[in-house]
Each structure stands twice: as structure tokens, then as C-alpha cells.
C-alpha positions as CSV (number, residue, x, y, z in Angstrom):
1,M,24.4,-3.9,6.5
2,N,24.6,-7.3,5.4
3,N,20.9,-7.9,5.3
4,K,20.6,-4.9,2.9
5,E,23.3,-6.6,0.7
6,N,21.5,-9.9,0.9
7,L,18.3,-8.1,-0.4
8,K,20.1,-6.7,-3.2
9,S,21.6,-9.9,-4.0
10,I,18.4,-11.5,-3.9
11,V,16.8,-8.9,-6.1
12,L,19.8,-9.4,-8.5
13,W,19.4,-13.4,-8.3
14,W,15.9,-13.5,-9.6
15,L,16.2,-10.8,-12.0
16,G,19.2,-12.7,-13.7
17,T,17.4,-15.9,-13.4
18,F,14.1,-14.4,-14.9
19,V,15.9,-12.4,-17.6
20,A,17.9,-15.4,-18.7
21,L,15.0,-17.5,-19.0
22,L,13.3,-14.8,-21.1
23,L,16.6,-14.8,-23.6
24,I,16.5,-18.4,-23.5
25,I,12.8,-18.3,-24.8
26,F,13.4,-15.4,-27.0
27,N,16.4,-17.0,-28.8
28,T,14.8,-20.2,-29.1
29,I,11.8,-18.8,-30.7
30,F,13.9,-16.4,-32.8
31,Y,16.3,-19.2,-33.9
32,E,13.2,-21.3,-35.0
33,L,11.6,-18.3,-37.0
34,L,14.8,-17.6,-38.7
35,K,15.3,-21.4,-39.4
36,H,11.9,-21.6,-41.0
37,S,12.6,-18.4,-42.8
38,F,15.8,-19.9,-44.5
39,Y,14.2,-23.3,-45.2
40,N,11.1,-21.1,-46.6
41,R,13.5,-19.1,-49.0
42,V,15.1,-22.4,-50.4
43,Y,11.7,-24.0,-50.7
44,N,10.7,-21.1,-52.9
45,S,14.1,-21.1,-54.8
46,L,13.7,-24.7,-55.6
47,L,10.1,-24.5,-56.9
48,I,11.3,-21.5,-59.2
49,I,14.0,-23.5,-60.2
50,A,11.8,-26.8,-60.8
51,N,9.4,-25.1,-63.1
52,D,12.4,-23.1,-64.9
53,V,14.1,-26.9,-65.6
54,K,10.5,-28.1,-66.7
55,D,10.4,-25.4,-69.6
56,K,13.8,-26.1,-70.4
57,V,14.1,-29.8,-70.7
58,V,14.6,-31.0,-74.4
59,F,12.8,-34.2,-75.7
60,S,14.3,-36.3,-78.7
61,Q,12.0,-38.3,-80.9
62,K,13.0,-41.5,-78.7
63,H,12.2,-39.7,-75.7
64,V,15.8,-39.0,-74.7
65,L,16.2,-35.9,-72.3
66,I,18.8,-33.5,-72.6
67,I,19.1,-31.2,-69.3
68,P,20.8,-27.8,-69.5
69,Q,24.1,-28.2,-67.6
70,K,25.0,-24.5,-67.3
71,L,21.9,-22.4,-65.7
72,S,22.0,-19.4,-63.5
73,Y,19.9,-19.5,-60.2
74,P,19.6,-17.8,-56.9
75,I,21.2,-20.9,-55.0
76,S,24.0,-23.1,-55.9
77,P,24.9,-25.5,-56.1
78,V,21.7,-27.1,-58.0
79,M,21.4,-30.8,-58.8
80,I,18.9,-31.7,-61.2
81,G,17.7,-35.3,-62.1
82,V,14.6,-36.7,-64.2
83,F,13.0,-39.9,-63.2
84,S,10.8,-42.2,-65.2
85,A,7.2,-42.1,-63.3
86,S,6.7,-45.8,-64.2
87,N,9.8,-47.5,-63.2
88,M,11.5,-44.8,-61.0
89,K,14.5,-45.2,-63.3
90,L,16.9,-42.4,-63.7
91,L,16.5,-40.8,-67.2
92,A,18.8,-37.7,-67.0
93,K,20.6,-35.7,-64.6
94,T,23.3,-33.0,-64.3
95,V,26.7,-33.7,-63.6
96,T,26.4,-33.0,-60.0
97,F,23.5,-35.0,-59.2
98,L,24.1,-37.6,-56.4
99,D,23.1,-41.2,-56.6
100,I,20.6,-41.4,-53.7
101,N,17.8,-43.4,-53.1
102,L,14.7,-41.2,-54.0
103,Y,12.2,-43.9,-54.3
104,P,10.0,-43.2,-51.1
105,Y,10.0,-39.6,-51.9
106,L,8.8,-40.0,-55.6
107,K,5.6,-41.8,-54.3
108,S,4.8,-39.3,-51.7
109,N,2.2,-36.6,-52.0
110,E,4.4,-34.0,-50.7
111,N,6.8,-31.8,-52.8
112,F,9.4,-30.5,-50.8
113,F,11.9,-32.6,-48.2
114,I,14.8,-32.1,-46.3
115,I,16.9,-35.7,-46.5
116,K,20.2,-37.0,-45.3
117,S,23.0,-37.4,-47.5
118,K,26.4,-39.0,-47.0
119,K,28.4,-36.1,-48.8
120,Y,26.5,-33.0,-47.9
121,D,24.7,-34.2,-44.7
122,K,21.5,-32.7,-45.6
123,L,19.9,-32.0,-49.1
124,A,16.6,-30.1,-49.8
125,I,14.8,-31.5,-52.6
126,Y,11.7,-30.4,-54.5
127,I,9.8,-32.9,-56.9
128,V,7.6,-31.7,-59.8
129,K,5.8,-34.1,-62.0
130,I,5.4,-34.0,-65.8
131,Q,2.9,-35.6,-68.0
132,S,4.1,-35.1,-71.4
133,P,5.6,-35.8,-73.6
134,I,6.5,-38.4,-71.0
135,Q,5.4,-39.2,-67.4
136,A,8.5,-38.0,-65.3
137,Y,9.7,-36.5,-62.2
138,I,11.8,-33.7,-62.1
139,V,13.9,-33.5,-58.9
140,V,15.7,-30.3,-58.0
141,A,17.9,-30.5,-55.1
142,T,20.6,-28.4,-53.1
143,P,22.8,-29.0,-50.4
144,M,21.9,-27.2,-47.1
145,Y,25.3,-26.8,-45.5
146,K,25.5,-23.0,-46.5
147,I,22.0,-22.5,-44.7
148,D,23.1,-24.5,-41.7
149,M,26.5,-22.7,-41.6
150,R,24.7,-19.3,-41.6
151,L,22.3,-20.6,-38.8
152,Q,25.2,-22.0,-36.7
153,D,26.9,-18.6,-37.0
154,I,23.9,-16.7,-36.2
155,L,23.5,-19.3,-33.2
156,I,27.3,-18.8,-31.7
157,K,26.6,-15.2,-32.0
158,M,23.5,-15.4,-29.8
159,L,25.3,-17.3,-27.3
160,L,28.2,-15.1,-27.1
161,L,26.1,-11.8,-26.9
162,N,23.5,-13.1,-24.5
163,P,25.8,-13.4,-21.3
164,I,27.1,-10.1,-22.2
165,L,23.8,-8.8,-22.4
166,L,22.5,-10.3,-19.1
167,L,25.9,-9.1,-17.5
168,L,25.3,-5.4,-18.8
169,L,21.5,-5.7,-17.5
170,L,22.6,-6.8,-14.0
171,I,25.1,-4.1,-13.6
172,G,22.3,-1.3,-14.6
173,A,19.9,-3.3,-12.2
174,N,22.7,-3.1,-9.6
175,V,22.9,0.6,-10.0
176,I,19.3,1.4,-9.9
177,I,18.9,-0.9,-6.9
178,D,21.4,1.0,-5.1
179,R,19.8,4.4,-6.1
180,I,16.4,2.7,-4.6
181,L,18.0,1.5,-1.4
182,N,19.9,4.7,-0.6
183,P,16.9,6.4,0.8
184,I,16.1,3.3,2.9
185,K,19.8,3.3,4.2
186,E,19.2,6.8,5.2
187,I,16.0,5.9,6.9
188,V,17.4,3.0,8.8
189,K,20.4,5.5,9.6
190,V,18.0,8.1,11.2
191,A,15.9,5.6,12.8
192,S,19.3,4.0,14.6
193,K,19.7,7.8,16.2
194,V,16.0,7.8,17.2
195,N,15.5,7.6,21.1
196,V,13.3,9.2,23.6
197,G,15.6,12.4,24.2
198,E,16.3,12.9,20.6
199,L,13.0,13.1,18.2
200,D,14.0,16.5,16.2
201,V,15.7,14.1,13.3
202,T,14.1,13.9,10.0
203,I,14.8,12.6,6.4
204,P,15.1,15.3,3.7
205,L,12.2,14.4,1.1
206,P,13.3,13.4,-2.4
207,P,12.6,15.5,-5.2
208,Q,10.5,13.0,-6.9
209,K,7.1,12.2,-5.5
210,D,7.0,8.5,-5.8
211,E,6.9,5.6,-3.4
212,I,10.1,6.7,-1.8
213,Y,8.8,10.0,-1.3
214,E,5.7,8.7,0.7
215,L,7.9,6.2,2.7
216,V,10.2,9.0,3.8
217,L,7.2,11.4,4.4
218,A,5.4,8.4,6.4
219,F,8.6,8.4,8.6
220,N,8.9,11.9,9.2
221,T,5.0,11.9,10.1
222,M,5.7,9.1,12.3
223,I,8.7,10.8,14.1
224,A,6.5,13.9,14.6
225,R,3.6,11.9,16.1
226,L,6.1,10.1,18.4
227,K,7.5,13.3,19.6
228,D,3.9,14.7,20.3
229,G,3.2,11.5,22.0
230,I,6.3,11.7,24.3
231,E,5.4,15.4,24.9
232,M,2.0,14.3,25.7
233,I,3.0,11.8,28.2
234,E,5.3,14.0,29.9
235,Q,3.3,16.9,30.0
236,F,0.6,14.2,31.7
237,N,3.3,13.1,34.3
238,S,4.2,16.6,35.0
239,D,0.3,17.5,35.4
240,V,-0.4,14.1,37.3
241,S,2.3,14.7,39.6
242,H,1.2,18.6,40.3
243,E,-2.2,17.2,41.0
244,L,-1.2,14.4,43.2
245,K,1.4,16.7,45.1
246,T,-1.2,18.9,46.7
247,P,-3.2,16.5,48.4
248,L,-0.7,14.2,49.4
249,T,1.2,17.4,51.0
250,V,-2.2,18.3,52.7
251,L,-2.4,14.7,54.1
252,K,1.2,14.4,55.0
253,G,1.1,17.8,57.0
254,E,-2.2,17.4,58.8
255,L,-0.9,13.7,60.0
256,E,2.6,14.9,61.0
257,I,0.7,17.8,63.1
258,A,-1.2,15.4,64.7
259,L,1.4,13.4,65.9
260,R,3.8,16.0,67.2
261,K,2.1,16.0,70.5
262,P,-1.0,14.2,72.2
263,R,-4.3,15.9,71.0
264,N,-7.8,15.8,72.2
265,E,-10.5,13.8,70.3
266,E,-12.1,16.5,68.5
267,Y,-8.8,17.4,66.9
268,Y,-7.9,14.0,66.0
269,K,-11.6,13.8,64.1
270,K,-11.0,16.9,62.3
271,T,-7.6,15.8,61.2
272,I,-9.0,12.4,60.0
273,Q,-11.9,14.3,58.1
274,I,-9.5,16.2,56.3
275,A,-7.3,13.1,55.3
276,L,-10.5,11.4,54.5
277,K,-11.5,14.6,52.2
278,E,-8.1,14.4,50.5
279,V,-8.0,10.7,50.0
280,N,-11.5,11.0,48.4
281,Y,-10.0,13.7,46.1
282,L,-7.3,11.2,45.1
283,I,-9.7,8.3,44.5
284,E,-11.7,10.4,42.3
285,L,-8.7,12.1,40.5
286,V,-7.4,8.3,39.8
287,E,-10.9,7.3,38.7
288,Q,-11.3,10.1,36.2
289,M,-7.4,9.3,34.8
290,L,-8.3,5.7,34.3
291,F,-11.6,6.7,32.7
292,F,-9.9,9.1,30.5
293,T,-7.3,6.1,29.4
294,K,-10.4,3.8,28.6
295,L,-12.1,6.2,26.2
296,E,-10.7,4.5,22.9
297,D,-11.9,1.0,24.1
298,E,-15.4,2.5,23.6
299,A,-14.8,3.4,19.6
300,N,-16.4,0.7,18.1
301,K,-19.5,-0.1,20.6
302,K,-22.2,1.8,19.0
303,E,-26.1,1.3,18.9
304,Y,-29.2,3.2,18.0
305,V,-30.2,5.4,21.1
306,Y,-32.5,8.4,21.5
307,L,-30.4,11.2,22.5
308,D,-33.3,13.1,24.4
309,D,-33.8,10.1,26.5
310,I,-29.7,10.1,27.6
311,L,-30.1,14.0,28.2
312,L,-33.2,13.9,30.2
313,D,-31.7,10.9,32.4
314,V,-28.7,13.0,32.8
315,L,-30.4,16.1,33.9
316,D,-32.5,14.0,36.4
317,K,-29.1,12.7,37.9
318,L,-27.4,16.1,38.5
319,S,-30.7,17.6,39.7
320,I,-29.5,17.2,43.1
321,K,-26.2,19.1,42.5
322,A,-28.1,21.7,40.4
323,Q,-31.1,22.4,43.2
324,N,-29.7,26.0,43.6
325,K,-29.5,26.7,39.9
326,H,-32.3,27.4,37.4
327,I,-32.3,24.6,34.9
328,N,-34.2,25.8,31.7
329,I,-35.0,23.1,29.1
330,V,-35.4,25.6,26.1
331,K,-35.7,22.7,23.4
332,I,-35.4,19.4,23.3
333,E,-36.3,17.2,20.2
334,N,-36.6,13.5,19.6
335,I,-33.6,12.4,17.9
336,Q,-32.3,9.2,17.0
337,L,-28.5,8.5,16.4
338,Y,-26.4,5.4,15.6
339,I,-23.6,6.1,18.2
340,N,-22.0,5.0,21.4
341,P,-24.0,5.9,24.5
342,V,-21.3,5.6,27.1
343,L,-19.4,8.6,25.2
344,L,-22.4,10.5,24.5
345,K,-23.5,10.2,28.4
346,T,-19.9,11.2,29.3
347,I,-20.2,14.1,27.2
348,F,-23.7,15.3,28.3
349,I,-22.7,14.9,32.0
350,N,-19.2,16.9,31.9
351,I,-20.5,19.9,30.1
352,I,-23.7,20.3,32.1
353,D,-21.8,19.6,35.4
354,N,-19.2,22.2,34.2
355,A,-21.9,24.6,33.6
356,I,-23.6,23.7,37.4
357,K,-20.0,23.9,39.1
358,Y,-19.3,27.2,37.6
359,T,-22.7,28.9,37.6
360,P,-23.4,30.9,41.0
361,D,-26.4,30.0,42.9
362,G,-29.8,31.8,41.8
363,K,-28.3,31.9,38.3
364,S,-29.8,30.1,35.2
365,I,-28.6,27.4,32.9
366,Y,-30.1,27.0,29.5
367,I,-30.3,23.5,27.4
368,Y,-30.8,22.7,23.9
369,L,-31.0,19.7,21.6
370,Y,-32.2,19.9,18.1
371,R,-31.7,19.3,14.6
372,D,-30.0,21.7,12.2
373,G,-29.7,20.2,8.7
374,D,-27.4,17.4,8.8
375,K,-26.0,18.2,12.2
376,V,-27.6,17.5,15.8
377,V,-26.8,20.4,18.1
378,F,-26.5,20.2,21.8
379,K,-25.9,23.3,23.4
380,V,-25.5,24.7,26.9
381,V,-25.5,28.4,28.0
382,D,-25.1,29.5,31.4
383,E,-24.7,32.7,33.5
384,G,-21.6,31.5,35.3
385,I,-18.2,33.0,35.6
386,G,-17.1,32.9,32.2
387,I,-14.0,32.3,30.8
388,D,-11.4,34.9,29.2
389,K,-11.1,34.7,25.5
390,E,-7.4,34.2,25.8
391,E,-8.0,31.1,27.6
392,L,-10.8,29.4,25.6
393,H,-8.3,27.4,23.6
394,K,-6.9,25.9,26.7
395,I,-9.7,24.5,28.6
396,T,-9.7,21.4,26.8
397,T,-6.3,20.7,27.9
398,R,-5.9,18.1,30.6
399,F,-5.5,19.2,34.3
400,Y,-6.1,22.9,32.9
401,R,-8.2,25.4,35.0
402,S,-8.9,28.8,34.5
403,E,-7.5,31.4,36.9
404,Q,-11.4,32.3,38.0
405,S,-12.1,28.6,38.9
406,R,-8.9,28.4,41.0
407,S,-9.5,31.5,42.8
408,R,-12.9,30.5,43.8
409,Q,-11.8,27.3,45.0
410,I,-14.1,25.3,42.6
411,K,-13.8,21.6,43.2
412,G,-12.4,20.0,40.1
413,F,-9.3,18.4,38.4
414,G,-9.5,20.3,35.1
415,L,-10.1,16.9,33.2
416,G,-13.9,17.4,32.5
417,L,-13.5,19.0,29.0
418,S,-10.4,17.2,28.1
419,I,-12.4,13.9,28.5
420,V,-15.3,15.8,26.4
421,K,-12.8,16.6,23.6
422,K,-11.3,13.0,23.4
423,A,-14.9,11.6,23.4
424,L,-16.0,13.9,20.6
425,D,-12.8,13.4,18.7
426,I,-13.4,9.5,18.7
427,L,-17.1,10.0,17.8
428,G,-16.0,12.5,15.0
429,A,-18.1,15.4,16.4
430,D,-17.2,18.9,16.9
431,I,-17.2,21.3,19.6
432,E,-17.5,25.2,20.0
433,F,-17.0,27.5,22.8
434,H,-18.0,31.2,23.1
435,S,-17.9,33.3,26.5
436,D,-19.1,37.1,27.0
437,K,-21.7,37.9,29.3
438,L,-23.1,34.3,28.9
439,T,-20.7,31.1,28.5
440,E,-21.9,29.0,25.6
441,V,-20.8,25.3,25.0
442,K,-22.0,24.0,21.5
443,V,-21.5,20.2,20.5
444,L,-22.2,19.1,16.7
445,F,-22.8,15.5,16.1
446,R,-23.1,14.7,12.2
447,F,-26.6,13.3,11.5
448,T,-27.6,10.4,9.2
449,R,-30.1,7.7,9.2
450,D,-27.5,5.1,8.2
451,K,-24.6,3.8,10.9
452,L,-22.1,6.4,11.2
């Protein structure tokens, strides 16, 4: 629980820090733009006033200037002064005009300035030059304290509102994070209940098909796979125990009988032969089980091989076993595939060996290998004992043997076709079974000239 709370705290911390930085940047930019806008309005107002004053200044014959004292302007207070262009002497002014040193500004090429003032702290001044009837500078000024007060008031409001906005945002984010974490908490809650004996638990899927939906779906799928895996392991253990029990029981029984009383040499020899047969059976069973578990290791070991060469090699190796059967190679084409040769050979051996095993002496087995569109078909048809249709879907199950094969005491473990099925799954190939008068096993490989 603490870890999840820490996660939420970390998210809220980083979110709060990020939003706070954004607010600082936004407020700084907004304040500077607002300040620029206000100062620009002052500049435009002073420009209008300066031109208006220029038109309304009265000149006497002796060039004595008379400035109107009462004029209506969009900003106030407005202070006006007229300076001589030759000696920078103040020629006329309004009553409110301040006695300040404007010499550096009058000589400048700029028109608009913000300067310091003892009385008003800051003054905005605009200077316009006139050429007639005398050369002079008209200076229009206004204090900036009203503008600065408005800017200060806005800044204070922003400083007060920003923490409130940040707090509301964090409260909203906290609610949203809780909603996001609730399904994860549910997953943790269910996961804590999962054990080998209880794999029926699932999490209800949320209504929205978002990332949380995919997470819950993946978790439920994982639980289902675990359940299937556990069931397969339990079934495998049960099957292995059953398969091992029979030969061990026979072995134990024969040895116990042999030890009950002295026997002749022929009896001991027969007992040892039976024991050796059962031991060989156990060794072969263990070897097949080990091979079954190592099939996955072959998944990525692929190379270009000729299927017909491998098939003919397999037929040659099984020829002794099939000496009392008629093997008919109906059709074998020269085909090259990029495939794992070990898995391919395993498929060929087990399918053909099954056909040989369940086909009575004197009967025929037919072998096919050919291209069919984008597929490569490997087919084995035999005149064997056949398989009931009800049992066809079971024959790739580990250790499964049909009733016909058990009743006839045909040697086998029921692992051959399960090994074939697993090898085909690794290769991405398909297998089909048909059993009527003839038994047919068909394997379909995907054909491509490129690497699979």
C-alpha cells in the first residue's frame, strides 16, 4: 500500500512542479505583455497630446509662448513644457510641469522615454521638435504611478490566484490518479490471492477499452495460461506416473518372485530378460520425455534443406522395421525450405513409424511429398487398424493410445504424435487426420522462397 501511495505522491510532486513552472513562465510572459501594452497606450496618448499641443501653442510677435492650461486628454495629469532648441532653456510650461533636467533626452534621437522623478518615481515623456515660428522642443509628460499601480494590482491578484489554481489542479489530479490506480489496486488484490490451488480468479474488465482494459485483459489471459499450464503439468505428472507404474510393477513382481525360493538357471535367465525389457522400456520412455521438453530449443535453428533428401533418409533408416510392409513412394518432389532439420526429421520419423507400427504385415503404406500452391504437403496413407472418429481429436495428446492399439499390445508410449504436434506448432505448420478404410495423416508446411 505504501508503495502505491508513494507512486501517487511522486506523480503529484512532479505534476505540481511542472505546472508551477508553467504558471511562472506564463505569468511572467503575460505580465510583460500587459506592461508593454500599457506603456504602448501611454506612448500613443502622449504622441496625440504632443501633436495637439503643437497646434494650440500661441506665439506672440516677440516669440513669447502661451501654453493652454486647461485641456482635456485621455490620460492625466499631463505636464507640458517648451524648450528652446538653441540653448535648451525652458520657454514656457504648464503649472504642473516639474523642474527636471531634460538636456540628455532633448539631444537624443529618440522621442519616448521613461525617466526617474523624485515626486512621481517614474515619468513618461514624449518630445516633439517644432521648426517655426521658432525652433523649440515640446515636452509632454505624465506620471506612471497609475499604470504601475494597476500593474501591481494585477500582479498581486496573479500571485494570489496561482497557488489556488495549482491547489485545485492537484486536487483534481489526485482524484484522477486514484481512478487510474483503482484497477491496478484490484489487480494487486487479485494477484495476492493467486496460488497453484486457486487459479479461477479474474478481474472484471472495465467498460472503457483503454490501456487499463488491456492491462486487465492481459492479466486475465496470463491467469488462464497459468491455469492451463498447471493443468498440463498435473496431467503430465499423472500420465508419467501411470506410464512408469506398469513397468516398475512388472519389474518388482518378477524380482520378488525370483527371490522367494531358489530357482533354476533358466528361470533366472528369463526373469533377467523380462527385467531388462522393462528397463529398456523405461529408458526409451525417459529419452522421449526429455526430447519432448527440449523441442523448444530448436525453434530458431533453421537452415535451407531439401525435404526429399531428409524424407528418403528417414525411409532408409526405417526400412528394416518396415520389411514386412509394402512402402509405396507415390510422389516425392524436389523441394527446398528454410526450416529446422531436426524438427522436420522428427515429424517424418514419428508419422511414418506410427504408420509402420499400426499397419499389419503384408499391408501397404503410401508416401507423398509435393507442392500445392503456397503449401508443401507431406502425406502418409496406410492400410492399418485405423482410428475411431471419436478418438481422432485425442491422438496428439501426450501418452494417449487408442483402444485398438492397446488391445493389440502394440509397443508405444503415446508420445509420438504429441511430439509431432509440438514440432509443427513451433514451425507454424498444420496437421490433418482422416480415418475410414484408410488412415491418412497430412502435414501442411507454408512454402516461401524467403526465410520463414
